[in-house]
N, C-alpha and C positions, 0 to 999 in steps of 0.2 A: 157089111159095113166095117170099116177100119177106123178105130180111134187110137191115137197116140195119147197116153196119159203120163204127164210128168208131174211128180210130187216134189214140192220144195222142202227145204230143211225143217220148217215147223211142222210139216205133215208127217215127218219120220223121226221126230225128236225123242219118242219113247214108245213103250209097248202099247199104250192107249192109242196113240196116233197110228201105229201100225194096224191096229184093229179097225180103225176108221177107213184106212186105205183098203184093207181087204174087203170091207163091206161095199165100198164104192166099186171096186173091180168086179166083185161077184154079182153086182146088181145089173150089169150090162155085159153081155157076151162079146160085144164089139171091142171091149177094153182088154186087148190081148198083148199089147206092147207097152211096157211100163219103164219109165225113166225116173231115177231118184237122185236127189241131191244128197249131200252129206247130212247126217243128223244135225239138226239145228238146236235152237234154244228150247228148253222145256218151260222156262219162265223168263221174266224180264232180266233177272240178274244172273242167268245161266250163260254158258259159253257155247258158241257154235264149234263143232268139231274142226271145221276148216280153220277157224281163227286159232284154235289151240295148236294145230299143226304148224301154222305160220309162226306162232310164238316159240314152239319147240325149235324150229330152224334158227330163230334169232338167238335163243339160249345156247344152242350148239356153237353158233358162230362166235359168240363172245365168252365161251367156256363157262357158262352158268348152268347150274344143275337143272335139267329139264325133266327129271323123273316125276316130280309132283304133277306136272302137266300131262305127261303120258299116262299117269295113273288115272287121271280124270277121264281120258279117252277109253282106257281099258275098262274102267268101271261102267262107263256108259254102255258099251257093247255087250259086256258080260251080263249086265243087268237085263238088257233087252232079251238076250238069248234065254236067260233063266225064266223071265216072266212070260215069254212066248212059248216056252217048252220046245225050243229048237234043238237040233242035234248037230248042226254044222260046227266043226271044230275051229271056231273063230280064234280060239286061244293060240292056235298055231300061226295064224296070220299076224296076230298082234306080237307074238314072240319074234317072228321073222322081221317085222318092221323094227322092233326094238333093237335087234342085233345090227341093223343097218344104220342106226342113228349115230352118225359121226359127220365130220366136216366134209366128207366126200359125197354125202348123199345128195341126189338130185332134188332140187326144189319141186320140180314137176311130179316126180315119183312120190315124194313125201306127201305133198298136199293132195294128190289124187286119191290117197288111201281112205279119206273120209267117205267119198262116194263108193269106192270099191267095197269097203266093209259093210256099209249100209245096204248096198245092193245084194251082197251075199246073204245077209239075214232076210231081206225082203223076198228074195227068190225062193228060199225054202218055205217061208211063211205062206206065200201065195201058191206054192206048188208049181212054180214056173221054172223053166231053165234059166240059169244065169249066163248072160252073154257079156263078156268083158269088152268094154268100149275100145280098148287098145287093139283088139282083133278086127274091128269093124270101121271105126272112125279114123280115117287116114289123112294125115297132114302132108302137104308138100314141105320141102325144106325152107320155103319162103314164108311158112306159117299159115298159108291158105289151105282150106279143106280141099282135098282131092275127091271131088264128087264121083268121078268115074271109078276110081279104085274102091271107094266106100260102097258105091252101088253094087259093084261086082262081088265084094265080100259078103254083103248082106244078102244078095241074091243066092249065093252058095249056101249060106246058113239057112235061108228060108226053104230050101229044098228038103230039109230034114225036120224043121221045127215051124210051128205056126204061132208061137208066143215066146215072150222072154221078159226078163228084168235086166235092164242095162244101167250101169252107173253113168251119170252125166258128167259134164265138165272137162272130160279129157278124151284123148285118143292117142295115136302114136304116129311117129315119123315112119317113113318107109323101112328104116332099119329096126323098127320095133321099139325105139326109145319113147317112153311116155312123154306126152306133151299136153299141158293143160290149156284151157281157154281162159279168158278174162273172168273175173268174179261174176257169178250168175250164169256161167256158161252152160249149166244144165238145161236152161231154156233153149239154148242153141242146139244142143244134142237132140232134144225132142223135135225141134223144127226140121232138122236135117232128116230124121227118120220119117217125119210126116211127108216130106217132099219125096224121098226115095220110094216109100211104100204107097204113094198116091193116096194118102189117108183122106177120109171124108171129114175128119175133125181132129184138131190138135187141142186136147184139154190140158190146161195148165192149172194144177191144183195148188192153192196157196192158203193163206190165212185171212183173206179178204174175199167178200162176195162180189167180185168184179171190180170195175173202175168207177170211182165216184165222180160226180160232176164238179166237185170242188173239195178243197182240203177240209176234212172234218174237224181239224183243230181251229179252223176259222169260221166255217159255216156249220151250224148245228144240224145234224142229220141230213146231209146233202143226198139228193137222189142218186141212184145208181144209173150209169150209162148202159142201156140195153144193147145197143149196137153202135159200133164206131168203125170208121174206115182206117186203114193203115196210115193214110196221110194225116188224118186228124190225130191219131195216136202219136205220130212222130212229132207233130206240133206241140202237143201237150207234154210229151216226154222231154222234149228239148227245154221246156220251161219248168221242169222239175217234177211233173206228175208221172210216176213210173212204177208199174208192178211187173214189168216184163223187160228182159234184156233186149236192148234195141236191135242187136244183130239177129235176134230170133225171128224177126219179121221177114227178112229177105228170102230165106229158103222156101217159104210157103206163099209169098206174095204173088209171084207170077202165076201160080196155079190156083190162086184165090181159095186156098184151103182155110177154112175158118179156124180161128183160135178162140177158145172159150176159157175165160178166166173164172175159176170156180173156187169155192171155199170148202176145204176138207172137213172143217168143223161144222159147217152148215150147208151140206150139198142141196138141201131142199130149197134154199133161197135163190138158186139160179145164179147167173153171172153176167159177164159182158162178153159179147161175141164181136171179134175183130175180123173185118172183111176187107178185101181190096176195093170192092164197090158195093154201095148200098143205095139204090135209087128209090127205095120206098119212102113216101112222104112221112113226115113226123110232125107232131104237134109242137115239139120242142124246137125252137129256133136255134138254140146253141147246144153243142154237145158237151162242152166242158170249159172250165176256167182254171188256169194255172199261172204261176208266176214265181219270180225270184227277186230277192233284194240285193242291194249293194253293187250297183253298176255305176260306172263313171262315164260321163258324157264329155267328150272333147269337142267343143263348138268352134269352128274355124270361120272367120269373117274376112271377106275381101270384096271391095267394090268392083263391079262389072265382072264378077266371077263367071257368070254364064257365058261370057265371050271368050273365056280362056280354056284351052284344051289341055287335059291331063292333070289338072290340079288335084283332083281326088286321088288319082293314081299315085301322085307324089307323096301324099299323106299316108296312103296305105303302104307304100314302100318303106316308110319309116317304121310303121307298125310291124311289118314283116321282118325288118332288120332286128327288132327286139323280140321276135317270135310271139307276137301278141295276136290272139284270135279276135276277130271283129264280130260283134253281135248284130248290129244294125247300122245303117248309114242313111238316116233321114236328111233331106236336103231342101234348100230354098233357092231363091234367085242369087243372092249374094252371100250365101252361107251354106255350110253342110256340117253335120255332126257325126262323130264316130263314137259308137257306144261299145264299151269294153267292160269286162269284169274288173272290179276294183282290186281284188286280190292279185290279178295278173300284172297290174301296172303300178301298184302303190309305191314300189321302190324305184321306179324309173320314169314316173309320169312327167317330171319337170325336164328331164333330159329329152324325152320324146317331144314334148311341146316345143322346146327350143329348136330341135331339128326340124319339126314340122313348119314352124314359123319361117325358118330360113329357106326350106325347100319350096314352100308354097308362096313365099313373099306375102304372107297374110298380114292384113291390117290389124287383126286382133284375134286372140285365141282365149277362150274361157274354159275353165275346168269346173264341171258340175258333179259333185259327189252325192252319195246317198240317194240314188235313184232306184226305184223298184220298177220292174217290167211285169205287166199282167197281160196274158194272152186270153182273149175270148175266141174260142174255136167252135166252128159249126158248119157242116156242109150245107145246111138249109139256109144259111144267111144270104147266099148269093141269089136266092129266089125271092127275097123279101126286101123291097126298097126301104131306105130310111133307117136301117139298123145302126149304121155308124152315127147318124144324127141323134138317135134315141140314146145310144150309149154315152155320147159326149154330154147330152142334155142332163141325164140322170146324175152323172158325176158332178156336173156344175151345180145342180140343185142341192147336192149334198156337200157343197163347199170343198170339193176335191179338185185341186189344181193340176191340170194335165200338162206335163213338161215335155212330152214327146208323143208322137203318133206314128204308127207304121201299119200299113195294110198291104197284104199280098194281092196281086192282080187276079187271083182266083177267088178273092173275096171270102175265103174260108177262115181267115184269121185276122183279128184286129188286135194290135198291141198298143197299149198306152203306157207311158212312163209317168210315174208319180213320185212324190217324196216317199222315202222309206217309211216315215211315220204314218202315211196314208195307205200303206199296202193292205192291211187287213180290212180296213173300211172300204177300200175299192173293191176287193173281192166280194165282200158281203153285198155291197150295193149292186154290183152287176148281177150276182146270183138272184137277189130278191126282185130285180127288175125284169129279168128275162126267163127265169125258170118257172114253169107253170106248176 
C-alpha cells in the first residue's frame, strides 16, 4: 500500500510538531512519501516563514532593512536543528540565501526556500532521503505541469529509492529555473505524487480534524463530514469552506484516489475522506453548509422579455467589458438578475447599470446590496423529495426573508440569498433543521 503524506505549515512549525510528524510516519509503513510545506505559525501572533520571505522581498524592493526579518527565519531553523539534535549544516543554506538577497533575486527562488529548508531538516529527522522538487516537478513554459516529464523523472528516482521527503509548493521549468505554485501549492505537489505513484491514499495533515459541516464560528461544535465527494467539496469550497487547495483535487480525481484530511495534533480523531464517487447511503441528508456575505444583485426588468432573444447575453457582455465575474443568474418571465461580488463592482456599478439599461432596453433596473449567499450541499438530497420545500419553510418560520433562490439540476446544491444581517441566523437554522 502507498500513502502520500503531506504536512501543512502548522504541522512543521517547531520541534514539537516535527516529533508529532515522526510518530505519524512511523506508525504506518505505507507512509513512505512525505511532502512538507514551509514552517508555519507556532502560535497566533507568530509569522509563517513564507510570509516573512515575501516581506523580505518587499523590503529589498523598497531599500528597507530586511535583516531583522531574515533573523527571524534564521532563528526558527537553527532552533529546530538544535532542539531536534540534527547535524545537517543548514547554516550554509541560510548563509547562501543571505548572500543572494538583492534586487536581482528571483521571487520564485526566494519564496521556495521556506519549503526547501523545512524539508531538509525533516528528511534528516525521519531518516529519509531528501528529494528536491525542482528535480522532479517540471513545469512547461506556459506554467502548466508537464506530467510526462515529471513521471519520467520520478520513475528514474524510484529505481534507486523507495521513500523520500520532498518540499512542496515549487518545481522547475525545463531549464532548471525554480517556479512556485500559487499559495497552498504544497497540496498540489502531494496530489501530483499521488497520481503518478498510483497511491492508495493521499493524506493531507493539517491542524483540523477533517472538514466540518458548518462554520464553527457560527454553529457550536458542528459535526465532522466523514465522507464527501469531489463535487460536493467544490461546491462548499466555492462558497468559502476550504481546507484544501482547489487545484489539488484534479490530479487524483480521475483515478478516484481518496484524500484524507487529518489533524497532526489529534491523529486519533480521524478525518474527512474525499472521493470521486460515494454511493453508500447516509442518514445525513446534507453534507455541509457554507456561505459568503456582501453580494450585489442587479435585477433587470422588461415586459415580454421571454419573447426576446439575446437579452441576457447583452447584459453579460457589459459585465465582461468590465471584467466582472458572475456568481449566479436567477431568472423569471419578465426579469432576470445578475449576482456579483460587491467588492468587484462597487466603483463601477452605476456605469455598468447605465450601459445595461441601454443595451437591453430595460424598463427598470434595481440594485440590491448587502446580500449573503448560503449553499446547502448534499449528494443525498436528490433521493429525498421535499428538501427544498422544507428548507424554505424553516427559514420562513424563523422570519428569514429569502431574496434569491438557485438550485442546480443535479439537486446537490440549494443556494438561498438573504440579507447580510440574517447570514448567521440562516446558517444556524439550516444546520439545526437538517443535521441529525
